[in-house]
N, C-alpha and C positions, 0 to 999 in steps of 0.2 A: 476819509475825509469827507467832513459835509460841505456844503455848500458855504455855510457861515465861517467855518474857518479856512474852508479855502480863502475867503473872499478876505479875511482880516489877513492871511497872510501873504497875500499879494505884495504889499507893501517891503516883505522881509526876503523876497526873489534876488532881487540884486545884492543882498548881503549873502545869502546862500551863494549866488553863483559866484562872486567875489571868493567866497570863502573855498570853493571847489576848485577854481583856477590857481587860487596859490599853492592849494595843498598839491596837484599837480606838479608847479612848478617847483615846488620841494623835493616830492618824489623823485624827477627827474633828474635834479639836483645832485641828489645821493646818488642814484645810481649813477651819474656821470664820475662823482669824487670817489668812490668805492670801486671804477672798473679798473682792472690792472692794464688794459691794453694801452692805455694812452703813457705809462708808465714805461712798457718795454718798447714803445715808440721813441721815448725817450731817451732811452739807453742806446735803440740803434742809432739816432740821432746824434746822440753826443760820441759814439763811435767812431761816426764817419767825420765831427768835427778833427778829432784825434788823427785820424789816417790825413785828412787835407789837410793836417799843419794848423789848423785855426785855434786847438786850445794846446797844454804840454802836457807833460802826463800827470805834474801834481794836480793841474785842474781837473784833467780828467778823471785823477783816485777822489779827491773830493767829492764831484759831483756823482759819481759812478756810486760811491757810499751811499749818498743821501736817497739816490733811486732804488738802490739794492734795498735800504731799511724800509721805504717805502714799499716797495714791492713786496717784502717778506710780511709787515706788515697787514698788507689789502690780503693776501694768501691765507695767511693766519686766522685772520676775520672770518673769509670765506668759508674754512674749513670747520670753524667755531657754529658755522651757523647766523651769522647776522653780527 
């Protein structure tokens, strides 16, 4: 990069920095969204709620089905490579 183009590009540095930060936030959000570990933790917590008597069988079955569907989707997505 030449001196003139470097000087002319200085006003764009805050924009480039902001774009980089937004890209990092989006990448981290995607990693978290597609991570199956939190779904497994929710399944374990759901089972504890059932065993503690805080929810009934019908509520457990409904929520378990939702979580298992989500987990199945995440695992099929990871097997497809993206």
